[in-house]
PDBQT receptor file of N, H, CA, C and O in Angstrom, charges set to zero:
ATOM      1  N   MET A   1       0.704  -1.088   0.271  1.00  0.00    +0.000 N 
ATOM      2  CA  MET A   1      -0.218  -0.188  -0.159  1.00  0.00    +0.000 C 
ATOM      3  C   MET A   1       1.330   0.818   0.086  1.00  0.00    +0.000 C 
ATOM      4  O   MET A   1       0.592   1.602   0.684  1.00  0.00    +0.000 OA
ATOM      5  N   GLU A   2       2.062   1.168   0.131  1.00  0.00    +0.000 N 
ATOM      6  H   GLU A   2       2.661   0.531  -0.355  1.00  0.00    +0.000 HD
ATOM      7  CA  GLU A   2       3.281   2.143   0.831  1.00  0.00    +0.000 C 
ATOM      8  C   GLU A   2       3.265   2.426  -0.637  1.00  0.00    +0.000 C 
ATOM      9  O   GLU A   2       3.112   3.564  -1.081  1.00  0.00    +0.000 OA
ATOM     10  N   ALA A   3       3.463   1.132  -1.542  1.00  0.00    +0.000 N 
ATOM     11  H   ALA A   3       3.587   0.207  -1.181  1.00  0.00    +0.000 HD
ATOM     12  CA  ALA A   3       4.004   1.387  -2.914  1.00  0.00    +0.000 C 
ATOM     13  C   ALA A   3       3.447   2.121  -3.682  1.00  0.00    +0.000 C 
ATOM     14  O   ALA A   3       4.021   2.761  -4.563  1.00  0.00    +0.000 OA
ATOM     15  N   PHE A   4       1.948   2.131  -3.395  1.00  0.00    +0.000 N 
ATOM     16  H   PHE A   4       1.481   1.611  -2.680  1.00  0.00    +0.000 HD
ATOM     17  CA  PHE A   4       0.831   2.765  -4.404  1.00  0.00    +0.000 C 
ATOM     18  C   PHE A   4       0.954   3.923  -4.018  1.00  0.00    +0.000 C 
ATOM     19  O   PHE A   4       1.397   4.678  -4.884  1.00  0.00    +0.000 OA
ATOM     20  N   ARG A   5       0.565   4.731  -2.281  1.00  0.00    +0.000 N 
ATOM     21  H   ARG A   5       0.205   4.118  -1.577  1.00  0.00    +0.000 HD
ATOM     22  CA  ARG A   5       1.493   6.057  -2.190  1.00  0.00    +0.000 C 
ATOM     23  C   ARG A   5       2.137   7.038  -2.876  1.00  0.00    +0.000 C 
ATOM     24  O   ARG A   5       1.891   8.085  -3.475  1.00  0.00    +0.000 OA
ATOM     25  N   ASP A   6       3.448   6.028  -2.452  1.00  0.00    +0.000 N 
ATOM     26  H   ASP A   6       3.648   5.177  -1.965  1.00  0.00    +0.000 HD
ATOM     27  CA  ASP A   6       4.432   6.611  -3.130  1.00  0.00    +0.000 C 
ATOM     28  C   ASP A   6       4.443   7.309  -4.904  1.00  0.00    +0.000 C 
ATOM     29  O   ASP A   6       4.927   8.319  -5.414  1.00  0.00    +0.000 OA
ATOM     30  N   ILE A   7       3.766   6.334  -5.325  1.00  0.00    +0.000 N 
ATOM     31  H   ILE A   7       3.373   5.513  -4.910  1.00  0.00    +0.000 HD
ATOM     32  CA  ILE A   7       3.900   5.879  -6.905  1.00  0.00    +0.000 C 
ATOM     33  C   ILE A   7       2.888   7.438  -7.184  1.00  0.00    +0.000 C 
ATOM     34  O   ILE A   7       3.022   8.293  -8.060  1.00  0.00    +0.000 OA
ATOM     35  N   ALA A   8       1.736   7.331  -5.884  1.00  0.00    +0.000 N 
ATOM     36  H   ALA A   8       1.627   6.637  -5.172  1.00  0.00    +0.000 HD
ATOM     37  CA  ALA A   8       0.470   8.590  -6.430  1.00  0.00    +0.000 C 
ATOM     38  C   ALA A   8       1.307   9.871  -6.211  1.00  0.00    +0.000 C 
ATOM     39  O   ALA A   8       1.262  10.623  -7.184  1.00  0.00    +0.000 OA
ATOM     40  N   TRP A   9       2.097  10.332  -5.125  1.00  0.00    +0.000 N 
ATOM     41  H   TRP A   9       2.133   9.721  -4.334  1.00  0.00    +0.000 HD
ATOM     42  CA  TRP A   9       2.713  11.363  -5.022  1.00  0.00    +0.000 C 
ATOM     43  C   TRP A   9       4.085  11.991  -5.967  1.00  0.00    +0.000 C 
ATOM     44  O   TRP A   9       4.556  13.126  -5.892  1.00  0.00    +0.000 OA
ATOM     45  N   SER A  10       4.494  10.958  -6.778  1.00  0.00    +0.000 N 
ATOM     46  H   SER A  10       4.111  10.036  -6.838  1.00  0.00    +0.000 HD
ATOM     47  CA  SER A  10       5.155  11.236  -8.167  1.00  0.00    +0.000 C 
ATOM     48  C   SER A  10       4.944  11.145  -8.989  1.00  0.00    +0.000 C 
ATOM     49  O   SER A  10       5.796  11.428  -9.831  1.00  0.00    +0.000 OA
ATOM     50  N   VAL A  11       3.279  10.545  -9.518  1.00  0.00    +0.000 N 
ATOM     51  H   VAL A  11       2.587  10.315  -8.834  1.00  0.00    +0.000 HD
ATOM     52  CA  VAL A  11       2.666  10.950 -10.643  1.00  0.00    +0.000 C 
ATOM     53  C   VAL A  11       1.514  11.646 -10.611  1.00  0.00    +0.000 C 
ATOM     54  O   VAL A  11       1.154  12.213 -11.642  1.00  0.00    +0.000 OA
ATOM     55  N   GLY A  12       0.936  11.707  -9.743  1.00  0.00    +0.000 N 
ATOM     56  H   GLY A  12       1.229  11.246  -8.905  1.00  0.00    +0.000 HD
ATOM     57  CA  GLY A  12       0.336  12.832  -9.344  1.00  0.00    +0.000 C 
ATOM     58  C   GLY A  12       0.195  14.491  -9.570  1.00  0.00    +0.000 C 
ATOM     59  O   GLY A  12      -0.629  15.149 -10.205  1.00  0.00    +0.000 OA
ATOM     60  N   PRO A  13       1.186  14.818  -8.891  1.00  0.00    +0.000 N 
ATOM     61  CA  PRO A  13       1.363  16.687  -9.359  1.00  0.00    +0.000 C 
ATOM     62  C   PRO A  13       1.553  16.806 -10.803  1.00  0.00    +0.000 C 
ATOM     63  O   PRO A  13       0.875  17.660 -11.374  1.00  0.00    +0.000 OA
ATOM     64  N   PHE A  14       2.680  15.815 -11.759  1.00  0.00    +0.000 N 
ATOM     65  H   PHE A  14       3.231  15.122 -11.295  1.00  0.00    +0.000 HD
ATOM     66  CA  PHE A  14       2.608  15.708 -12.905  1.00  0.00    +0.000 C 
ATOM     67  C   PHE A  14       1.305  15.789 -14.010  1.00  0.00    +0.000 C 
ATOM     68  O   PHE A  14       1.219  16.385 -15.084  1.00  0.00    +0.000 OA
ATOM     69  N   ILE A  15       0.145  14.766 -13.139  1.00  0.00    +0.000 N 
ATOM     70  H   ILE A  15       0.215  14.282 -12.267  1.00  0.00    +0.000 HD
ATOM     71  CA  ILE A  15      -0.917  14.527 -14.107  1.00  0.00    +0.000 C 
ATOM     72  C   ILE A  15      -1.466  15.867 -13.698  1.00  0.00    +0.000 C 
ATOM     73  O   ILE A  15      -1.756  16.481 -14.724  1.00  0.00    +0.000 OA
ATOM     74  N   VAL A  16      -1.706  16.512 -12.712  1.00  0.00    +0.000 N 
ATOM     75  H   VAL A  16      -1.470  16.013 -11.877  1.00  0.00    +0.000 HD
ATOM     76  CA  VAL A  16      -1.919  17.522 -11.870  1.00  0.00    +0.000 C 
ATOM     77  C   VAL A  16      -1.558  19.011 -13.325  1.00  0.00    +0.000 C 
ATOM     78  O   VAL A  16      -2.449  19.754 -13.736  1.00  0.00    +0.000 OA
ATOM     79  N   MET A  17      -0.404  19.050 -13.700  1.00  0.00    +0.000 N 
ATOM     80  H   MET A  17       0.319  18.446 -13.365  1.00  0.00    +0.000 HD
ATOM     81  CA  MET A  17       0.383  19.877 -14.310  1.00  0.00    +0.000 C 
ATOM     82  C   MET A  17      -0.215  19.494 -15.676  1.00  0.00    +0.000 C 
ATOM     83  O   MET A  17      -0.995  20.386 -16.009  1.00  0.00    +0.000 OA
ATOM     84  N   LEU A  18      -0.166  18.689 -16.432  1.00  0.00    +0.000 N 
ATOM     85  H   LEU A  18       0.468  17.963 -16.161  1.00  0.00    +0.000 HD
ATOM     86  CA  LEU A  18      -0.753  18.450 -17.067  1.00  0.00    +0.000 C 
ATOM     87  C   LEU A  18      -2.221  19.034 -17.670  1.00  0.00    +0.000 C 
ATOM     88  O   LEU A  18      -2.428  19.665 -18.706  1.00  0.00    +0.000 OA
ATOM     89  N   ILE A  19      -3.272  18.525 -16.497  1.00  0.00    +0.000 N 
ATOM     90  H   ILE A  19      -3.103  18.012 -15.655  1.00  0.00    +0.000 HD
ATOM     91  CA  ILE A  19      -4.503  18.355 -16.733  1.00  0.00    +0.000 C 
ATOM     92  C   ILE A  19      -5.020  19.931 -16.722  1.00  0.00    +0.000 C 
ATOM     93  O   ILE A  19      -5.537  20.548 -17.653  1.00  0.00    +0.000 OA
ATOM     94  N   VAL A  20      -4.750  20.346 -15.513  1.00  0.00    +0.000 N 
ATOM     95  H   VAL A  20      -4.330  19.845 -14.757  1.00  0.00    +0.000 HD
ATOM     96  CA  VAL A  20      -5.219  21.853 -15.219  1.00  0.00    +0.000 C 
ATOM     97  C   VAL A  20      -4.235  22.791 -16.682  1.00  0.00    +0.000 C 
ATOM     98  O   VAL A  20      -4.902  23.773 -16.356  1.00  0.00    +0.000 OA
ATOM     99  N   PRO A  21      -3.663  23.132 -17.449  1.00  0.00    +0.000 N 
ATOM    100  CA  PRO A  21      -3.507  23.802 -17.995  1.00  0.00    +0.000 C 
ATOM    101  C   PRO A  21      -4.440  23.957 -19.277  1.00  0.00    +0.000 C 
ATOM    102  O   PRO A  21      -5.013  24.966 -19.689  1.00  0.00    +0.000 OA
ATOM    103  N   VAL A  22      -4.422  22.447 -19.871  1.00  0.00    +0.000 N 
ATOM    104  H   VAL A  22      -3.957  21.627 -19.536  1.00  0.00    +0.000 HD
ATOM    105  CA  VAL A  22      -5.576  21.568 -20.335  1.00  0.00    +0.000 C 
ATOM    106  C   VAL A  22      -6.742  22.161 -20.145  1.00  0.00    +0.000 C 
ATOM    107  O   VAL A  22      -7.138  22.917 -21.032  1.00  0.00    +0.000 OA
ATOM    108  N   ILE A  23      -7.467  21.977 -19.080  1.00  0.00    +0.000 N 
ATOM    109  H   ILE A  23      -7.146  21.362 -18.360  1.00  0.00    +0.000 HD
ATOM    110  CA  ILE A  23      -8.926  22.757 -18.541  1.00  0.00    +0.000 C 
ATOM    111  C   ILE A  23      -9.158  24.348 -19.209  1.00  0.00    +0.000 C 
ATOM    112  O   ILE A  23     -10.084  24.723 -19.928  1.00  0.00    +0.000 OA
ATOM    113  N   VAL A  24      -7.746  25.283 -18.604  1.00  0.00    +0.000 N 
ATOM    114  H   VAL A  24      -6.994  24.978 -18.020  1.00  0.00    +0.000 HD
ATOM    115  CA  VAL A  24      -8.021  26.440 -18.257  1.00  0.00    +0.000 C 
ATOM    116  C   VAL A  24      -7.949  27.111 -19.903  1.00  0.00    +0.000 C 
ATOM    117  O   VAL A  24      -8.296  28.244 -20.238  1.00  0.00    +0.000 OA
ATOM    118  N   ILE A  25      -7.476  26.194 -20.636  1.00  0.00    +0.000 N 
ATOM    119  H   ILE A  25      -7.194  25.274 -20.364  1.00  0.00    +0.000 HD
ATOM    120  CA  ILE A  25      -7.145  26.838 -22.649  1.00  0.00    +0.000 C 
ATOM    121  C   ILE A  25      -8.586  26.504 -22.510  1.00  0.00    +0.000 C 
ATOM    122  O   ILE A  25      -9.322  27.485 -22.409  1.00  0.00    +0.000 OA
ATOM    123  N   PHE A  26      -9.090  25.459 -22.486  1.00  0.00    +0.000 N 
ATOM    124  H   PHE A  26      -8.491  24.662 -22.568  1.00  0.00    +0.000 HD
ATOM    125  CA  PHE A  26     -10.609  25.264 -23.028  1.00  0.00    +0.000 C 
ATOM    126  C   PHE A  26     -11.731  25.985 -22.842  1.00  0.00    +0.000 C 
ATOM    127  O   PHE A  26     -12.603  26.114 -23.701  1.00  0.00    +0.000 OA
ATOM    128  N   VAL A  27     -11.761  26.554 -21.554  1.00  0.00    +0.000 N 
ATOM    129  H   VAL A  27     -11.053  26.449 -20.856  1.00  0.00    +0.000 HD
ATOM    130  CA  VAL A  27     -12.340  27.394 -20.662  1.00  0.00    +0.000 C 
ATOM    131  C   VAL A  27     -12.087  28.907 -21.119  1.00  0.00    +0.000 C 
ATOM    132  O   VAL A  27     -12.973  29.747 -20.960  1.00  0.00    +0.000 OA
ATOM    133  N   LEU A  28     -11.136  29.156 -21.561  1.00  0.00    +0.000 N 
ATOM    134  H   LEU A  28     -10.417  28.474 -21.691  1.00  0.00    +0.000 HD
ATOM    135  CA  LEU A  28     -10.598  30.596 -22.225  1.00  0.00    +0.000 C 
ATOM    136  C   LEU A  28     -11.027  30.969 -23.611  1.00  0.00    +0.000 C 
ATOM    137  O   LEU A  28     -11.424  32.065 -24.006  1.00  0.00    +0.000 OA
ATOM    138  N   ARG A  29     -10.857  29.750 -24.334  1.00  0.00    +0.000 N 
ATOM    139  H   ARG A  29     -10.534  28.860 -24.014  1.00  0.00    +0.000 HD
ATOM    140  CA  ARG A  29     -11.659  29.779 -25.377  1.00  0.00    +0.000 C 
ATOM    141  C   ARG A  29     -12.835  29.565 -25.699  1.00  0.00    +0.000 C 
ATOM    142  O   ARG A  29     -13.188  30.115 -26.742  1.00  0.00    +0.000 OA
ATOM    143  N   TRP A  30     -13.781  28.787 -25.026  1.00  0.00    +0.000 N 
ATOM    144  H   TRP A  30     -13.494  28.341 -24.179  1.00  0.00    +0.000 HD
ATOM    145  CA  TRP A  30     -15.124  29.232 -25.301  1.00  0.00    +0.000 C 
ATOM    146  C   TRP A  30     -15.778  30.398 -24.394  1.00  0.00    +0.000 C 
ATOM    147  O   TRP A  30     -16.943  30.794 -24.401  1.00  0.00    +0.000 OA
ATOM    148  N   LEU A  31     -14.586  30.869 -23.542  1.00  0.00    +0.000 N 
ATOM    149  H   LEU A  31     -13.640  30.547 -23.537  1.00  0.00    +0.000 HD
ATOM    150  CA  LEU A  31     -15.275  32.293 -23.089  1.00  0.00    +0.000 C 
ATOM    151  C   LEU A  31     -14.937  33.532 -23.975  1.00  0.00    +0.000 C 
ATOM    152  O   LEU A  31     -15.691  34.504 -23.976  1.00  0.00    +0.000 OA
ATOM    153  N   GLY A  32     -13.691  33.492 -24.803  1.00  0.00    +0.000 N 
ATOM    154  H   GLY A  32     -13.078  32.702 -24.802  1.00  0.00    +0.000 HD
ATOM    155  CA  GLY A  32     -13.692  33.766 -25.709  1.00  0.00    +0.000 C 
ATOM    156  C   GLY A  32     -14.078  33.939 -27.189  1.00  0.00    +0.000 C 
ATOM    157  O   GLY A  32     -13.690  34.843 -27.930  1.00  0.00    +0.000 OA
ATOM    158  N   ALA A  33     -14.939  32.882 -27.510  1.00  0.00    +0.000 N 
ATOM    159  H   ALA A  33     -15.254  32.148 -26.908  1.00  0.00    +0.000 HD
ATOM    160  CA  ALA A  33     -15.859  32.532 -28.574  1.00  0.00    +0.000 C 
ATOM    161  C   ALA A  33     -17.621  33.016 -27.732  1.00  0.00    +0.000 C 
ATOM    162  O   ALA A  33     -18.525  33.492 -28.417  1.00  0.00    +0.000 OA
ATOM    163  N   TRP A  34     -17.723  32.844 -26.703  1.00  0.00    +0.000 N 
ATOM    164  H   TRP A  34     -16.989  32.457 -26.146  1.00  0.00    +0.000 HD
ATOM    165  CA  TRP A  34     -18.850  33.266 -26.045  1.00  0.00    +0.000 C 
ATOM    166  C   TRP A  34     -18.973  35.318 -25.754  1.00  0.00    +0.000 C 
ATOM    167  O   TRP A  34     -20.073  35.833 -25.551  1.00  0.00    +0.000 OA
ATOM    168  N   MET A  35     -18.209  35.814 -25.781  1.00  0.00    +0.000 N 
ATOM    169  H   MET A  35     -17.316  35.395 -25.947  1.00  0.00    +0.000 HD
ATOM    170  CA  MET A  35     -17.608  37.028 -25.937  1.00  0.00    +0.000 C 
ATOM    171  C   MET A  35     -17.548  37.616 -27.316  1.00  0.00    +0.000 C 
ATOM    172  O   MET A  35     -18.088  38.710 -27.486  1.00  0.00    +0.000 OA
ATOM    173  N   LEU A  36     -17.026  37.091 -28.200  1.00  0.00    +0.000 N 
ATOM    174  H   LEU A  36     -16.588  36.203 -28.062  1.00  0.00    +0.000 HD
ATOM    175  CA  LEU A  36     -16.621  37.678 -29.090  1.00  0.00    +0.000 C 
ATOM    176  C   LEU A  36     -18.101  36.821 -30.255  1.00  0.00    +0.000 C 
ATOM    177  O   LEU A  36     -17.864  36.634 -31.449  1.00  0.00    +0.000 OA
ATOM    178  N   ARG A  37     -18.727  36.639 -29.978  1.00  0.00    +0.000 N 
ATOM    179  H   ARG A  37     -18.919  36.791 -29.008  1.00  0.00    +0.000 HD
ATOM    180  CA  ARG A  37     -20.259  36.193 -30.951  1.00  0.00    +0.000 C 
ATOM    181  C   ARG A  37     -19.752  35.244 -31.812  1.00  0.00    +0.000 C 
ATOM    182  O   ARG A  37     -20.510  35.105 -32.772  1.00  0.00    +0.000 OA
ATOM    183  N   ILE A  38     -18.775  34.529 -31.864  1.00  0.00    +0.000 N 
ATOM    184  H   ILE A  38     -18.159  34.642 -31.084  1.00  0.00    +0.000 HD
ATOM    185  CA  ILE A  38     -17.909  33.858 -33.350  1.00  0.00    +0.000 C 
ATOM    186  C   ILE A  38     -19.563  33.172 -33.650  1.00  0.00    +0.000 C 
ATOM    187  O   ILE A  38     -20.257  33.794 -34.454  1.00  0.00    +0.000 OA
ATOM    188  N   SER A  39     -20.044  32.141 -33.118  1.00  0.00    +0.000 N 
ATOM    189  H   SER A  39     -19.480  31.636 -32.465  1.00  0.00    +0.000 HD
ATOM    190  CA  SER A  39     -21.159  31.440 -33.705  1.00  0.00    +0.000 C 
ATOM    191  C   SER A  39     -21.821  32.564 -34.260  1.00  0.00    +0.000 C 
ATOM    192  O   SER A  39     -21.834  32.639 -35.489  1.00  0.00    +0.000 OA
ATOM    193  N   ASP A  40     -22.284  33.311 -33.702  1.00  0.00    +0.000 N 
ATOM    194  H   ASP A  40     -22.273  33.251 -32.704  1.00  0.00    +0.000 HD
ATOM    195  CA  ASP A  40     -23.565  34.318 -34.569  1.00  0.00    +0.000 C 
ATOM    196  C   ASP A  40     -22.580  34.942 -35.926  1.00  0.00    +0.000 C 
ATOM    197  O   ASP A  40     -22.951  35.111 -37.088  1.00  0.00    +0.000 OA
ATOM    198  N   VAL A  41     -21.246  35.202 -35.336  1.00  0.00    +0.000 N 
ATOM    199  H   VAL A  41     -20.944  35.065 -34.392  1.00  0.00    +0.000 HD
ATOM    200  CA  VAL A  41     -20.555  35.622 -36.676  1.00  0.00    +0.000 C 
ATOM    201  C   VAL A  41     -20.676  34.730 -37.814  1.00  0.00    +0.000 C 
ATOM    202  O   VAL A  41     -20.981  35.132 -38.937  1.00  0.00    +0.000 OA
ATOM    203  N   ILE A  42     -20.430  33.483 -37.517  1.00  0.00    +0.000 N 
ATOM    204  H   ILE A  42     -20.182  33.156 -36.605  1.00  0.00    +0.000 HD
ATOM    205  CA  ILE A  42     -20.261  32.257 -38.493  1.00  0.00    +0.000 C 
ATOM    206  C   ILE A  42     -21.762  32.383 -39.023  1.00  0.00    +0.000 C 
ATOM    207  O   ILE A  42     -21.659  32.599 -40.230  1.00  0.00    +0.000 OA
ATOM    208  N   ASN A  43     -23.079  32.347 -38.673  1.00  0.00    +0.000 N 
ATOM    209  H   ASN A  43     -23.163  32.172 -37.692  1.00  0.00    +0.000 HD
ATOM    210  CA  ASN A  43     -24.200  32.324 -39.213  1.00  0.00    +0.000 C 
ATOM    211  C   ASN A  43     -24.772  33.485 -39.667  1.00  0.00    +0.000 C 
ATOM    212  O   ASN A  43     -25.579  33.483 -40.596  1.00  0.00    +0.000 OA
ATOM    213  N   LEU A  44     -24.444  34.418 -39.126  1.00  0.00    +0.000 N 
ATOM    214  H   LEU A  44     -23.788  34.420 -38.371  1.00  0.00    +0.000 HD
ATOM    215  CA  LEU A  44     -24.621  34.973 -40.137  1.00  0.00    +0.000 C 
ATOM    216  C   LEU A  44     -23.697  35.581 -41.765  1.00  0.00    +0.000 C 
ATOM    217  O   LEU A  44     -24.208  36.338 -42.590  1.00  0.00    +0.000 OA
ATOM    218  N   GLN A  45     -22.347  35.017 -41.851  1.00  0.00    +0.000 N 
ATOM    219  H   GLN A  45     -21.932  34.402 -41.181  1.00  0.00    +0.000 HD
ATOM    220  CA  GLN A  45     -21.974  34.901 -42.938  1.00  0.00    +0.000 C 
ATOM    221  C   GLN A  45     -22.700  33.740 -43.500  1.00  0.00    +0.000 C 
ATOM    222  O   GLN A  45     -23.457  34.243 -44.331  1.00  0.00    +0.000 OA
ATOM    223  N   LYS A  46     -22.826  32.840 -43.499  1.00  0.00    +0.000 N 
ATOM    224  H   LYS A  46     -22.211  32.431 -42.824  1.00  0.00    +0.000 HD
ATOM    225  CA  LYS A  46     -23.973  31.343 -44.174  1.00  0.00    +0.000 C 
ATOM    226  C   LYS A  46     -25.140  32.429 -44.900  1.00  0.00    +0.000 C 
ATOM    227  O   LYS A  46     -25.590  32.386 -46.045  1.00  0.00    +0.000 OA
ATOM    228  N   GLU A  47     -25.382  33.198 -44.028  1.00  0.00    +0.000 N 
ATOM    229  H   GLU A  47     -25.017  33.234 -43.098  1.00  0.00    +0.000 HD
ATOM    230  CA  GLU A  47     -27.170  33.497 -44.896  1.00  0.00    +0.000 C 
ATOM    231  C   GLU A  47     -26.446  34.571 -45.725  1.00  0.00    +0.000 C 
ATOM    232  O   GLU A  47     -26.927  34.888 -46.813  1.00  0.00    +0.000 OA
ATOM    233  N   ILE A  48     -25.020  35.305 -45.156  1.00  0.00    +0.000 N 
ATOM    234  H   ILE A  48     -24.629  35.047 -44.272  1.00  0.00    +0.000 HD
ATOM    235  CA  ILE A  48     -25.128  36.564 -46.641  1.00  0.00    +0.000 C 
ATOM    236  C   ILE A  48     -24.309  35.252 -48.013  1.00  0.00    +0.000 C 
ATOM    237  O   ILE A  48     -24.015  35.614 -49.152  1.00  0.00    +0.000 OA
ATOM    238  N   LEU A  49     -24.142  34.074 -47.583  1.00  0.00    +0.000 N 
ATOM    239  H   LEU A  49     -24.380  33.781 -46.657  1.00  0.00    +0.000 HD
ATOM    240  CA  LEU A  49     -23.613  33.473 -48.406  1.00  0.00    +0.000 C 
ATOM    241  C   LEU A  49     -24.661  32.916 -49.469  1.00  0.00    +0.000 C 
ATOM    242  O   LEU A  49     -24.609  32.973 -50.698  1.00  0.00    +0.000 OA
ATOM    243  N   GLU A  50     -25.697  32.323 -48.576  1.00  0.00    +0.000 N 
ATOM    244  H   GLU A  50     -25.739  32.276 -47.578  1.00  0.00    +0.000 HD
ATOM    245  CA  GLU A  50     -27.030  32.024 -49.355  1.00  0.00    +0.000 C 
ATOM    246  C   GLU A  50     -27.613  33.358 -50.029  1.00  0.00    +0.000 C 
ATOM    247  O   GLU A  50     -28.237  33.151 -51.070  1.00  0.00    +0.000 OA
ATOM    248  N   GLU A  51     -27.537  34.357 -49.715  1.00  0.00    +0.000 N 
ATOM    249  H   GLU A  51     -27.030  34.525 -48.870  1.00  0.00    +0.000 HD
ATOM    250  CA  GLU A  51     -28.458  35.683 -50.672  1.00  0.00    +0.000 C 
ATOM    251  C   GLU A  51     -27.218  35.552 -51.699  1.00  0.00    +0.000 C 
ATOM    252  O   GLU A  51     -27.303  35.023 -52.807  1.00  0.00    +0.000 OA
ATOM    253  N   LEU A  52     -26.221  36.040 -51.225  1.00  0.00    +0.000 N 
ATOM    254  H   LEU A  52     -26.152  36.470 -50.325  1.00  0.00    +0.000 HD
ATOM    255  CA  LEU A  52     -25.300  36.127 -52.903  1.00  0.00    +0.000 C 
ATOM    256  C   LEU A  52     -25.422  34.967 -53.981  1.00  0.00    +0.000 C 
ATOM    257  O   LEU A  52     -25.135  35.047 -55.176  1.00  0.00    +0.000 OA
ATOM    258  N   LYS A  53     -25.960  33.764 -53.219  1.00  0.00    +0.000 N 
ATOM    259  H   LYS A  53     -26.193  33.699 -52.249  1.00  0.00    +0.000 HD
ATOM    260  CA  LYS A  53     -25.742  32.487 -54.459  1.00  0.00    +0.000 C 
ATOM    261  C   LYS A  53     -27.127  32.507 -55.558  1.00  0.00    +0.000 C 
ATOM    262  O   LYS A  53     -27.294  32.268 -56.754  1.00  0.00    +0.000 OA
ATOM    263  N   LYS A  54     -27.874  32.882 -54.553  1.00  0.00    +0.000 N 
ATOM    264  H   LYS A  54     -27.738  33.077 -53.581  1.00  0.00    +0.000 HD
ATOM    265  CA  LYS A  54     -29.176  33.542 -55.162  1.00  0.00    +0.000 C 
ATOM    266  C   LYS A  54     -29.159  34.351 -56.224  1.00  0.00    +0.000 C 
ATOM    267  O   LYS A  54     -29.434  34.074 -57.391  1.00  0.00    +0.000 OA
ATOM    268  N   LEU A  55     -28.763  35.545 -55.675  1.00  0.00    +0.000 N 
ATOM    269  H   LEU A  55     -28.539  35.770 -54.727  1.00  0.00    +0.000 HD
ATOM    270  CA  LEU A  55     -28.603  36.661 -56.522  1.00  0.00    +0.000 C 
ATOM    271  C   LEU A  55     -27.293  36.135 -57.676  1.00  0.00    +0.000 C 
ATOM    272  O   LEU A  55     -27.658  36.443 -58.811  1.00  0.00    +0.000 OA
ATOM    273  N   ASN A  56     -26.223  35.604 -57.690  1.00  0.00    +0.000 N 
ATOM    274  H   ASN A  56     -25.926  35.354 -56.768  1.00  0.00    +0.000 HD
ATOM    275  CA  ASN A  56     -25.695  34.855 -58.734  1.00  0.00    +0.000 C 
ATOM    276  C   ASN A  56     -26.508  34.052 -59.722  1.00  0.00    +0.000 C 
ATOM    277  O   ASN A  56     -26.354  34.079 -60.943  1.00  0.00    +0.000 OA
ATOM    278  N   SER A  57     -27.314  33.398 -59.112  1.00  0.00    +0.000 N 
ATOM    279  H   SER A  57     -27.439  33.376 -58.121  1.00  0.00    +0.000 HD
ATOM    280  CA  SER A  57     -27.787  32.324 -59.697  1.00  0.00    +0.000 C 
ATOM    281  C   SER A  57     -29.086  33.021 -60.721  1.00  0.00    +0.000 C 
ATOM    282  O   SER A  57     -29.411  32.637 -61.844  1.00  0.00    +0.000 OA
ATOM    283  N   LYS A  58     -29.736  34.264 -59.842  1.00  0.00    +0.000 N 
ATOM    284  H   LYS A  58     -29.472  34.577 -58.929  1.00  0.00    +0.000 HD
ATOM    285  CA  LYS A  58     -30.708  35.020 -60.377  1.00  0.00    +0.000 C 
ATOM    286  C   LYS A  58     -30.134  36.199 -62.011  1.00  0.00    +0.000 C 
ATOM    287  O   LYS A  58     -30.853  36.640 -62.907  1.00  0.00    +0.000 OA
ATOM    288  N   GLU A  59     -28.743  36.352 -61.822  1.00  0.00    +0.000 N 
ATOM    289  H   GLU A  59     -28.158  35.993 -61.094  1.00  0.00    +0.000 HD
ATOM    290  CA  GLU A  59     -28.050  36.889 -62.737  1.00  0.00    +0.000 C 
ATOM    291  C   GLU A  59     -27.586  36.137 -63.971  1.00  0.00    +0.000 C 
ATOM    292  O   GLU A  59     -27.540  36.685 -65.072  1.00  0.00    +0.000 OA
ATOM    293  N   LYS A  60     -27.189  34.671 -63.737  1.00  0.00    +0.000 N 
ATOM    294  H   LYS A  60     -27.226  34.226 -62.842  1.00  0.00    +0.000 HD
ATOM    295  CA  LYS A  60     -27.168  33.662 -64.786  1.00  0.00    +0.000 C 
ATOM    296  C   LYS A  60     -28.281  33.724 -65.396  1.00  0.00    +0.000 C 
ATOM    297  O   LYS A  60     -28.458  33.991 -66.585  1.00  0.00    +0.000 OA
ATOM    298  N   GLN A  61     -29.125  33.457 -64.524  1.00  0.00    +0.000 N 
ATOM    299  H   GLN A  61     -28.981  33.240 -63.558  1.00  0.00    +0.000 HD
ATOM    300  CA  GLN A  61     -30.550  33.001 -65.897  1.00  0.00    +0.000 C 
ATOM    301  C   GLN A  61     -31.415  34.013 -66.568  1.00  0.00    +0.000 C 
ATOM    302  O   GLN A  61     -32.497  33.795 -67.112  1.00  0.00    +0.000 OA
ATOM    303  N   SER A  62     -30.700  35.313 -66.437  1.00  0.00    +0.000 N 
ATOM    304  H   SER A  62     -29.821  35.490 -65.995  1.00  0.00    +0.000 HD
ATOM    305  CA  SER A  62     -31.039  36.256 -67.012  1.00  0.00    +0.000 C 
ATOM    306  C   SER A  62     -30.232  36.390 -67.993  1.00  0.00    +0.000 C 
ATOM    307  O   SER A  62     -30.766  36.968 -68.939  1.00  0.00    +0.000 OA
ATOM    308  N   ASP A  63     -29.268  36.123 -68.148  1.00  0.00    +0.000 N 
ATOM    309  H   ASP A  63     -28.834  35.653 -67.379  1.00  0.00    +0.000 HD
ATOM    310  CA  ASP A  63     -27.964  36.089 -69.327  1.00  0.00    +0.000 C 
ATOM    311  C   ASP A  63     -28.557  35.598 -70.458  1.00  0.00    +0.000 C 
ATOM    312  O   ASP A  63     -27.896  35.450 -71.486  1.00  0.00    +0.000 OA
TER     313      ASP A  63
């Protein structure tokens, strides 16, 4: 049992040093995307692209 405790104390901090920064990075990316409303911008760009495609197809039909 003591060997397991020694292994846990030697590996535990290393795992925490890997996991905590990854979690922090994901949370910061999520907050940044939320604050900048990136998903809203992407949706608006999709709508604009669809409208441009419709206008372009109308111009080709009238030629």
